C-alpha positions as CSV (number, residue, x, y, z in Angstrom):
1,M,5.8,-19.9,-1.4
2,T,2.7,-18.5,-2.5
3,I,0.4,-15.3,-2.3
4,K,-2.3,-15.6,0.4
5,L,-3.0,-12.1,1.8
6,I,-3.6,-9.1,-0.5
7,L,-3.9,-5.7,0.6
8,A,-5.7,-3.1,-1.3
9,P,-6.1,0.6,0.1
10,V,-9.4,2.3,-0.8
11,T,-10.3,5.8,-0.7
12,G,-13.7,5.5,-2.5
13,E,-12.2,6.6,-6.0
14,K,-14.2,4.6,-8.8
15,A,-10.9,3.5,-10.7
16,E,-9.8,1.7,-7.5
17,T,-12.2,-1.0,-8.5
18,I,-9.4,-1.8,-11.0
19,A,-7.1,-2.6,-7.8
20,L,-10.0,-4.6,-6.2
21,K,-10.5,-6.7,-9.3
22,T,-6.9,-7.4,-9.7
23,G,-6.3,-8.3,-6.0
24,L,-9.6,-10.4,-6.1
25,D,-8.2,-12.2,-9.3
26,L,-5.1,-13.0,-7.6
27,A,-6.7,-14.1,-4.4
28,R,-8.8,-16.5,-6.5
29,R,-5.7,-17.9,-8.3
30,F,-4.0,-18.5,-4.8
31,E,-7.0,-19.3,-2.9
32,G,-6.1,-16.0,-0.8
33,H,-7.8,-13.1,0.9
34,L,-8.2,-9.6,-0.3
35,R,-7.9,-7.1,2.6
36,A,-9.4,-3.7,1.5
37,I,-8.6,-1.1,4.0
38,H,-10.0,2.4,4.3
39,I,-8.0,5.0,6.2
40,R,-9.7,8.1,7.6
41,P,-7.4,10.9,8.6
42,N,-7.1,12.3,12.1
43,A,-9.4,15.3,12.7
44,R,-6.7,18.3,12.0
45,E,-5.8,16.5,8.6
46,K,-9.3,16.3,7.6
47,T,-10.0,19.9,6.9
48,S,-8.5,21.6,3.7
49,L,-7.7,24.6,5.5
50,P,-4.0,25.6,5.8
51,K,-2.5,24.4,9.1
52,D,-1.5,28.0,10.1
53,L,-5.2,29.1,9.8
54,V,-6.6,26.3,11.6
55,N,-4.0,26.8,14.5
56,S,-5.3,30.4,14.7
57,L,-9.1,29.6,15.1
58,S,-10.9,30.2,18.3
59,G,-12.1,27.1,20.3
60,K,-15.5,27.4,19.0
61,A,-14.5,28.1,15.4
62,L,-12.1,25.1,15.5
63,K,-14.6,23.0,16.7
64,Q,-17.1,23.8,13.9
65,V,-14.6,23.6,11.4
66,M,-13.5,19.9,12.8
67,A,-17.4,18.7,12.9
68,E,-17.8,19.8,9.1
69,A,-14.5,17.9,8.2
70,D,-15.3,14.9,10.3
71,A,-18.8,14.7,8.5
72,K,-17.4,15.1,5.4
73,S,-14.8,12.2,6.1
74,L,-17.6,10.2,7.5
75,N,-19.6,10.5,4.3
76,V,-16.4,9.7,2.0
77,S,-15.8,6.6,4.3
78,K,-19.7,5.5,3.7
79,L,-19.3,5.9,-0.1
80,A,-16.0,4.0,-0.1
81,R,-17.8,1.1,2.1
82,E,-20.7,1.1,-0.3
83,M,-18.5,0.9,-3.3
84,F,-16.6,-2.1,-1.8
85,E,-19.7,-4.0,-0.9
86,A,-21.2,-3.5,-4.3
87,F,-18.0,-4.7,-5.9
88,C,-18.2,-8.0,-3.6
89,K,-21.9,-8.5,-4.3
90,E,-21.0,-8.1,-8.2
91,Q,-18.0,-10.6,-7.8
92,N,-20.0,-12.9,-5.5
93,V,-17.0,-13.2,-3.1
94,P,-17.7,-14.2,0.5
95,S,-16.8,-11.6,3.5
96,M,-14.3,-12.7,5.9
97,T,-12.6,-10.9,8.7
98,R,-10.5,-13.7,10.3
99,P,-8.5,-16.7,8.8
100,R,-10.4,-19.8,7.7
101,K,-9.3,-22.8,5.9
102,T,-11.4,-22.6,2.5
103,P,-10.8,-23.6,-0.9
104,V,-12.3,-20.2,-2.1
105,A,-11.2,-16.7,-2.1
106,S,-12.3,-14.2,0.4
107,A,-12.5,-10.4,0.9
108,G,-12.7,-8.3,4.1
109,W,-13.3,-4.8,4.8
110,E,-11.6,-2.6,7.5
111,E,-11.5,1.2,8.5
112,K,-8.8,2.7,10.4
113,L,-8.3,6.3,11.8
114,G,-4.9,7.8,11.6
115,D,-2.3,9.3,9.0
116,P,-2.6,7.2,5.8
117,H,1.3,6.7,5.6
118,H,1.7,5.8,9.0
119,V,-1.1,3.1,8.8
120,I,-0.1,1.7,5.5
121,S,3.6,1.2,6.8
122,I,2.1,-0.9,9.9
123,V,-0.7,-3.2,8.0
124,G,1.4,-3.4,4.9
125,R,4.3,-5.3,6.5
126,L,2.0,-8.1,6.8
127,A,0.8,-8.5,3.4
128,D,2.2,-10.7,0.9
129,L,1.5,-8.1,-1.8
130,I,0.1,-4.7,-1.8
131,V,-2.1,-3.7,-4.9
132,I,-2.7,0.2,-5.6
133,C,-4.3,1.9,-8.5
134,R,-2.1,4.5,-9.8
135,P,-3.1,8.1,-8.8
136,S,-4.5,10.4,-11.5
137,H,-1.6,12.8,-10.8
138,K,1.9,12.1,-10.6
139,I,3.5,10.4,-7.8
140,D,4.8,13.5,-6.2
141,H,1.4,14.6,-5.3
142,N,-0.7,13.6,-2.3
143,T,-2.5,11.0,-4.2
144,G,0.8,9.0,-4.2
145,R,1.3,8.5,-0.5
146,F,0.0,5.0,-0.4
147,I,2.5,4.2,-2.7
148,K,5.2,5.9,-1.0
149,A,4.4,4.3,2.3
150,A,3.9,0.9,0.6
151,L,7.5,1.1,-1.0
152,F,9.5,2.6,1.5
153,D,8.1,1.4,4.7
154,T,6.6,-2.1,4.4
155,A,9.4,-4.4,3.0
156,S,6.2,-5.9,1.1
157,P,6.1,-6.0,-2.9
158,V,3.9,-3.4,-4.4
159,M,1.8,-3.8,-7.7
160,L,0.6,-0.7,-9.4
161,V,-2.3,-1.3,-11.9
162,P,-3.6,1.0,-14.4
163,R,-6.9,3.3,-13.9
164,S,-8.5,1.4,-16.9
165,E,-8.9,-2.4,-16.6
166,P,-6.0,-4.2,-18.4
167,K,-7.1,-7.5,-20.6
168,T,-4.8,-9.7,-18.5
169,I,-2.0,-9.5,-16.1
170,G,0.6,-12.1,-15.5
171,T,0.5,-14.1,-18.6
172,R,3.4,-12.4,-20.2
173,I,5.9,-11.1,-17.6
174,A,9.1,-9.2,-18.3
175,I,11.7,-8.9,-15.6
176,A,13.7,-5.8,-15.6
177,W,17.0,-7.4,-14.5
178,D,19.7,-4.9,-13.3
179,R,21.5,-7.4,-11.1
180,S,20.4,-5.3,-7.9
181,A,19.5,-6.8,-4.7
182,A,15.9,-5.1,-5.1
183,A,15.5,-6.7,-8.5
184,K,16.3,-10.1,-6.9
185,R,13.9,-9.3,-4.0
186,A,11.3,-8.6,-6.9
187,V,11.7,-11.8,-8.5
188,V,11.4,-13.8,-5.5
189,S,8.2,-11.9,-4.3
190,A,7.0,-12.8,-8.0
191,L,7.8,-16.4,-8.1
192,P,4.1,-17.6,-7.8
193,L,3.2,-15.1,-10.7
194,L,6.1,-16.2,-12.7
195,A,5.4,-19.8,-12.2
196,G,1.8,-19.3,-13.8
197,A,2.7,-17.1,-16.7
198,E,2.6,-18.4,-20.2
199,T,6.1,-16.5,-21.1
200,V,8.5,-14.9,-19.0
201,R,11.4,-12.7,-20.6
202,I,14.6,-11.3,-18.9
203,I,15.3,-7.9,-20.0
204,S,18.3,-5.7,-19.4
205,V,19.4,-2.6,-21.2
206,G,22.8,-0.6,-21.0
207,E,26.1,-1.5,-19.5
208,P,25.9,-3.3,-16.4
209,T,26.4,-0.7,-13.4
210,K,26.5,-3.2,-10.7
211,H,28.4,-6.5,-9.9
212,G,25.8,-9.3,-9.8
213,P,24.3,-12.3,-11.6
214,T,23.8,-12.1,-15.1
215,G,20.4,-12.6,-16.8
216,K,21.4,-16.1,-17.9
217,Q,22.1,-16.8,-14.4
218,L,18.9,-15.7,-13.4
219,A,17.3,-18.0,-15.9
220,T,19.1,-20.8,-14.3
221,Y,18.0,-19.8,-11.0
222,L,14.4,-19.8,-12.1
223,K,14.6,-23.0,-13.9
224,W,15.2,-24.5,-10.4
225,H,11.9,-23.1,-9.6
226,G,10.3,-24.9,-12.6
227,I,10.1,-21.4,-14.4
228,E,11.3,-21.2,-17.9
229,A,12.5,-17.8,-19.1
230,E,13.7,-16.2,-22.2
231,V,16.8,-14.1,-22.0
232,E,17.2,-11.0,-23.9
233,S,20.6,-10.2,-24.6
234,E,21.8,-6.9,-22.9
235,R,20.8,-3.9,-25.0
236,V,23.5,-1.2,-25.6
237,V,21.4,1.8,-26.0
238,K,21.8,5.6,-26.7
239,D,18.3,6.6,-25.4
240,P,17.6,6.8,-21.5
241,P,17.5,3.3,-20.1
242,E,13.9,4.0,-19.0
243,Q,12.8,4.6,-22.4
244,A,14.7,1.6,-23.9
245,L,13.0,-0.5,-21.2
246,I,9.6,0.6,-22.0
247,K,10.2,0.1,-25.7
248,A,11.4,-3.4,-24.8
249,F,8.3,-4.2,-22.7
250,D,6.0,-3.2,-25.4
251,E,7.8,-5.3,-28.0
252,F,7.6,-8.2,-26.0
253,G,3.7,-7.6,-25.1
254,A,4.2,-7.6,-21.6
255,D,1.1,-7.6,-19.4
256,L,3.3,-7.2,-16.1
257,V,6.7,-5.9,-15.3
258,V,9.0,-7.1,-12.4
259,M,11.5,-4.8,-11.2
260,G,13.4,-3.5,-8.2
261,A,12.7,-0.1,-7.0
262,Y,15.3,2.7,-6.7
263,T,18.3,0.7,-7.1
264,R,20.0,4.1,-7.7
265,S,19.8,6.5,-4.6
266,R,16.8,8.4,-4.1
267,F,18.3,11.7,-4.2
268,S,19.9,10.8,-7.7
269,Q,16.6,9.5,-9.0
270,R,14.9,13.0,-7.7
271,I,17.4,15.1,-9.6
272,F,18.0,13.0,-12.7
273,G,14.7,11.1,-13.1
274,G,15.1,7.2,-13.4
275,V,13.5,4.0,-14.4
276,T,11.6,3.7,-11.0
277,R,10.4,7.1,-11.3
278,T,9.4,6.6,-15.0
279,M,7.5,3.4,-14.4
280,L,5.8,4.8,-11.2
281,N,4.3,7.5,-13.4
282,L,3.7,5.2,-16.4
283,K,-0.3,4.8,-16.6
284,S,-0.7,1.6,-19.2
285,M,1.2,-1.2,-17.5
286,P,0.9,-3.0,-14.3
287,V,4.3,-3.3,-12.3
288,L,5.3,-5.1,-9.4
289,F,7.9,-3.3,-7.4
290,H,10.1,-4.4,-4.5
291,L,12.6,-2.1,-2.7
């Protein structure tokens, strides 16, 4: 098992070069391909005017509004592509659009027209890993739509990276282990990264809420894959589990966290918060999620 095809959605925002750099670093590590994708919304979604107002416009006025929105969208696409091309030139990475047997990493640019959530839900299903830069706002804002589509509709692992470049990613990996099936899927998807890490630590907090393998049993599973992992005894804490986990990650010096996403119901997470919600909005640490 390895990581060969890495998908990175690109809107043209400068901070997204961190996601591109992370994706390319992983592609180089595994001799893979970085697939950068830019999505232009459908005509009616390009305008910033309220939907009701757009629907009330006359044919001529609507045509003018759509033309202006289209011109703006094309300019955004142009700037996004220029950013990607400048990145590839700086990184000296060859451009490819079709699979080839090559011992070096490659990168490619694609543009799609459509609803971003819908497009990501399709192309993301054929990615070994989706790398996304955290939005400048919280996940509930529109800037988080790539993340929502990637998490809920692709069945692929999703790595969120900070908006400032971390010194390292994947040398000290913390596994947030809650015995859930989602956590197991996250671990399996991260096996290539875990195998290359200097140190791996399995961290659990609070009383177990699910039946499933213990941290020690997970460590034995990883050992069958040639991966040595430290097991931190389950912490009994008074603080909310998300705060206790972040403290444990910081104490370990983790530069990547591997965890299952939404192991409680999404409704429960929305009402009460939760570990996934906290980690999605955490801006300082790379996290690999799997649903």
